[in-house]
TORVO-733756 format. One record per residue (C-alpha): residue in three letters; y, x, z negated. Coordinates in steps of 0.25 Angstrom, whole numbers, plus 5000, padded with zeros to 4 digits. Example, Ala and Ser with C-alpha at 12.3 -4.5 7.8 and 13.67 -1.06 7.14 Angstrom:
! TORVO-733756
ala498250494969
ser499650554971
This chain:
! TORVO-733756
unk489448564975
unk490848614974
unk491048744982
unk491448864974
unk492548964978
unk492149084986
unk492449234986
unk492549324998
unk492149464995
unk492849575004
unk492249715003
unk493449805007
unk493349945012
unk494750005014
unk494950145018
unk494850235030
unk493950335023
unk492650305031
unk491650365021
unk492250285009
unk492250155017
unk490850175022
unk490250215008
unk490850095002
unk490250005012
unk488950065011
unk488950044995
unk489349904998
unk488249875007
unk487249934998
unk487649834987
unk487649724996
unk486349745003
unk485649744989
unk485849594990
unk485549485001
unk486549505012
unk487049355011
unk487349354996
unk488749414997
unk489749405009
unk490549535010
unk491849545018
unk491849695023
unk493249745024
unk493449875031
unk494249945042
unk493749975056
unk494150125054
unk493450205049
unk492150125047
unk491950065061
unk492550195068
unk491550275060
unk490450245070
unk489350315061
unk487950265059
unk488250245044
unk489450155047
unk488750075058
unk487550045048
unk488550005038
unk489249905048
unk487849855052
unk487549825037
unk488849745035
unk488649665048
unk487149635044
unk487749555032
unk487949425038
unk488649365026
unk489749475027
unk491049495035
unk491949605039
unk493449595037
unk494149715044
unk495249785036
unk495849835049
unk495649955058
unk495950065048
unk496249975036
unk497650045036
unk498749995027
unk499449905036
unk500849905030
unk500850055033
unk500550025048
unk501550015059
unk501449895069
unk500549965079
unk499650025069
unk499449895062
unk499149835076
unk498049935078
unk497549915064
unk497249775067
unk496849775082
unk495849895080
unk495049815070
unk494249745081
unk494249855092
unk495049985094
unk495050105103
unk494150185094
unk492850095096
unk492850035082
unk493249895078
unk492549775072
unk492349715086
unk492049845093
unk491049895083
unk490449775076
unk490649665086
unk491449575077
unk492849515077
unk493549535064
unk493849395058
unk494649425046
unk495449555042
unk495649605028
unk496649725029
unk496749815017
unk498249815017
unk498849725027
unk500349715032
unk500849575032
unk502349605031
unk502749645045
unk502849545056
unk501949625065
unk500849635055
unk500849485053
unk500749465068
unk499649565069
unk498849495058
unk498949365065
unk498049425076
unk497049455065
unk496949335056
unk496449305047
unk496849415038
unk496549445023
unk497649505014
unk497349545000
unk498349534989
unk497749604977
unk498849584968
unk498849434968
unk497349424970
unk497449354983
unk496949374997
unk497749315009
unk497049265021
unk498049265033
unk497649165043
unk498449105054
unk499649165049
unk499549105035
unk499049155022
unk498049105012
unk497849164998
unk496549174991
unk496149244978
unk495749394978
unk495049484969
unk495149634973
unk494149734968
unk494649874968
unk494050004963
unk493749994948
unk493549844948
unk492349864939
unk493249934928
unk494449834928
unk494949784915
unk494049654916
unk492849744914
unk492449764899
unk492049914900
unk492850024907
unk491650104913
unk490950064926
unk489749974923
unk489149904935
unk488649784927
unk489949764920
unk490749784933
unk489849674939
unk490049584927
unk491549604927
unk491749574942
unk490849444941
unk491749394930
unk493049424938
unk492449364951
unk491949234943
unk493349214939
unk493949244952
unk492949154959
unk493449034952
unk494449004963
unk494148864966
unk493048794974
unk493848804987
unk494448944985
unk494049074991
unk494349214984
unk494249354989
unk493549474982
unk493949614988
unk493249744984
unk493949874988
unk492549934991
unk493050074996
unk493650114983
unk492450074975
unk491250164970
unk489850124974
unk489550064961
unk490749984961
unk490349924974
unk488949894969
unk489449824957
unk490449744965
unk489349684974
unk488449664963
unk489449574956
unk489749504969
unk488249474971
unk488149424957
unk489349334958
unk488849274971
unk487449244965
unk488149174954
unk488849084963
unk487649044971
unk487949144982
unk489149064987
unk490349134980
unk490549244991
unk490849195005
unk491249255018
unk492649245024
unk492149195038
unk491649065032
unk492849055023
unk493949075033
unk493948925038
unk494348875025
unk495248995020
unk496548935026
unk497848935019
unk497648795014
unk496348835006
unk497148954999
unk497148944984
unk498448894979
unk499148914965
unk498148824958
unk496948894963
unk497349044964
unk498749044958
unk499349104970
unk500149054982
unk499249024995
unk500449075003
unk500849214999
unk502249265000
unk502549385009
unk502649474996
unk501149454994
unk500849525007
unk501349655001
unk500149654992
unk499449735004
unk500349855002
unk499949874988
unk498649914993
unk499250035000
unk499350164991
unk500750224990
unk500350344982
unk500750484988
unk499350524992
unk499150395000
unk500450405006
unk500250555010
unk499050505019
unk499750395025
unk500950485028
unk500050575036
unk499650455044
unk501050405047
unk501450535052
unk500550515064
unk501350395068
unk501950435081
unk503350385086
unk502550285095
unk502350195083
unk503750185080
unk504050125094
unk504350255102
unk503650325114
unk502150345112
unk501650485116
unk500150485112
unk499050435121
unk498550295117
unk497150345112
unk497850455104
unk498850355098
unk497650265094
unk496850375087
unk498150415079
unk498350275075
unk496950255071
unk497050385062
unk498450335056
unk497850195053
unk496650265046
unk497650355037
unk498450225034
unk497250155027
unk496650175014
unk496150315013
unk495050365003
unk495050475000
unk496450515002
unk496650625012
unk497150755007
unk497150835020
unk498550795025
unk499350905031
unk500650955024
unk501850905032
unk502551015040
unk503950975035
unk503550965020
unk504251095016
unk505451075025
unk506751115016
unk507651005012
unk509051015017
unk509951115010
unk510651044999
unk511451094987
unk511251054973
unk512551034966
unk512550984952
unk511550924942
unk511750774943
unk510750714932
unk511650604927
unk512250484933
unk512550514948
unk513250434959
unk513150484974
unk513950404983
unk514350404998
unk515250295003
unk514850164997
unk513450214994
unk513150264980
unk511950314973
unk511750324958
unk510850414950
unk510450424935
unk509850554930
unk509350594944
unk508850454947
unk509250354958
unk509950244950
unk510750164961
unk511250144975
unk512650074977
unk513250024990
unk514649984990
unk514749994975
unk513649894974
unk512449934965
unk511349844970
unk510149914964
unk509549924950
unk510250034942
unk508950094938
unk508650244941
unk507450274950
unk506250334944
unk505250444948
unk503850434940
unk502350434940
unk501550334932
unk500250404928
unk499150324920
unk500150234914
unk501250334911
unk502550344919
unk502950494921
unk504350514927
unk504850614936
unk505950674927
unk507250714933
unk507450864932
unk508750874939
unk509750804949
unk510750884957
unk511750834967
unk511550894981
unk512350914993
unk511950945008
unk512750955021
unk512750805023
unk512150755010
unk512350744995
unk511550684984
unk510650714972
unk509350794970
unk508450754959
unk507250824954
unk506150764945
unk504850804939
unk503650734933
unk502750804923
unk501750754913
unk500550804905
unk499650744915
unk500250814927
unk499650944932
unk500950964940
unk502250894939
unk502850804950
unk504250824956
unk505250744964
unk506550784971
unk507450674975
unk508650694984
unk509650584985
unk510550604996
unk511850545002
unk511850595017
unk513150595025
unk513250475035
unk511850415029
unk511950275022
unk510650285013
unk510350375001
unk509350475005
unk508250514995
unk507250624997
unk506150644988
unk505150754986
unk504050734977
unk502950824972
unk501950734965
unk501350784952
unk499950824950
unk499250744939
unk497950754931
unk496950704941
unk496350594932
unk497650514931
unk498250404940
unk499650384945
unk500050244945
unk501450254950
unk502350354956
unk503850354960
unk504650464967
unk505850374965
unk505650224961
unk506950154963
unk507350034955
unk508049934965
unk508249794960
unk508249714947
unk507649574950
unk507849444944
unk506849334943
unk506349274956
unk507249374964
unk506449434977
unk506749564983
unk506849574999
unk506049685005
unk506249735020
unk505249845025
unk505449915038
unk504349995046
unk504550115054
unk504250045067
unk505349935065
unk504549825058
unk505049765045
unk504649655035
unk505349575024
unk504849525011
unk505249474997
unk504749534984
unk504749434973
unk505149494959
unk503749514954
unk503349644946
unk502449734954
unk502349834966
unk502449804980
unk502449904992
unk503249875005
unk502949945018
unk503950015027
unk504850125029
unk506250065025
unk506449955015
unk507549865011
unk507449794997
unk508449674994
unk508849604982
unk509849494985
unk510949574992
unk510549704986
unk509649794995
unk508949934994
unk508450015006
unk507450115006
unk507050185019
unk506250315023
unk506950405034
unk506550435048
unk505550545045
unk504650435039
unk504750335051
unk503250335052
unk503050305038
unk502750165032
unk503050175017
unk502650085006
unk503850054996
unk503350014982
unk504249914976
unk504049884961
unk504549774953
unk504449794938
unk504849704926
unk505949774918
unk506649724905
unk507749664913
unk506949604924
unk506249654937
unk506549784944
unk506149824958
unk505949964962
unk505550044974
unk504650164974
unk504750244988
unk503450334990
unk502950294976
unk501850214972
unk501350114961
unk499850114960
unk498750204955
unk498250334961
unk497550454956
unk498450564951
unk497750674960
unk498250594972
unk499650644969
unk499450784966
unk500050884976
unk500750784984
unk502250814988
unk503150714996
unk504550705002
unk505150585007
unk506550525009
unk507150385006
unk508450315011
unk509050225001
unk510150115002
unk510649994994
unk511649894996
unk511849755001
unk510649705010
unk511649685022
unk512249815021
unk510949905021
unk510549955035
unk509049985037
unk509050125042
unk508250145055
unk507150245055
unk508050355063
unk509050365052
unk508950495045
unk509950575037
unk509550705045
unk509150825038
unk509250775025
unk507950705026
unk506650785026
unk505350715032
unk504450645022
unk503150715019
unk502050705009
unk500950805006
unk499950854996
unk500151004993
unk498851024986
unk497450954985
unk497050894972
């Protein structure tokens, strides 16, 4: 009898909120224990902290119940499950090394007596050389690429690609379900139809099914396992397999090719950016990560250490926790002490709402109706001549920040333009405001842009799908034309990659970024005051009437977040911008700062929602 294809089911529990993770595992076990233990193999994917570090009797019993299931397997997510693209080198080393054993007495080997065989991080970093070197010590590793519907198995420094179906919250209400209301029986039937189609991957192929269990409600978890049991029985109990038994044949040679899965078996470096799409970039999530990043001491940037080893490890553990998925969001962050520090004294000169040109030597900045519309160096305009945009997308509608005024300003060593804008709508409880200062500073090469944002308060039932304080159109792309990206980390690490001209959004990590198209280059950097921050820069490629357009959206986001997560948040940050020929643009070191013209960045919530 010809062997059928097999599925590997991974129950994933991301998050550092212990109660949420424990509750999701309890509901999963309740559903599983209603059937014979050997009917369905489950791969449990969770972080060491906080689960194993909890040490309570409740958690210990949960772990014992998992270990009693001989058909199951544990795939560690990492020590904390932190978003690895946001970690410095030393932090990533601990995130991996502490999985088996750590100074806090938790770890899979220490607590469970088992040695992890495969790692499945929630959002891995495979861009930096040090990250790739660290992964070589912990192979094999699974990396999910949700957008392309594939999962990568990194083994012996090579990648193999396999089909992936990822079930997120609300899977039972997707468009492929006939009714819009929750119905367990209808949900099971719909998932069965989806999985039966997905399971047709060839007799020698293997596919992966991953469920985001932490985000599911108890009835969704029960419905999912009910569907999996029915599907397993329909295939004679042989459809779902265990990774341990499959590993010997899951080699790059057995990866499905174009004919089987319609995908390349060897992914390009660009594919590895899929992990960053899992990291939320909305203001509320960034506010939490910002507080964690403040705790990075100068020791993490290669300077003299001052804390004891034990104190440093405790602080690092806390930081890793705060750089992982959080549920629910923490609203108890302190207000930054410098949040109300006054701006440097500047004089408003004249209304400048029309076409404006600011120049200094061979550098010129163009504005149109208060919007940044171009950068020139040596008379060469190398960027798209399209004004920047500030807006929110709310439930399918785009609501702009309308320019109220634009005044030329002058200071002791600075001149520039100050633009004020406001967003208001019938769905807004309170409007949002943005103030942008565009500054040419004496003896400083780059354009300095400071942004002060007060996010609007919207009706709580709404969802924000995109936000931009200043989305900057950079390049028009021709068919087949790739874009070069260089990202620089605060501790000196860097990476390079090529983005193909494909519509969509990608987020690249770092603190300074250089984007190149042919000989044209654009630099975006954050100043010294943010030297401990690892940012995610959203890059969007859109299909326009005359081709493709690439834009960047610093401190913005494309995604979906509840409107009440934005209410009351205020933010201030600074950018350095430059454009010109690639060989002529220097990458500013971290200690470059135009003095008193730049306030430290901050983000805070002024009122609870």
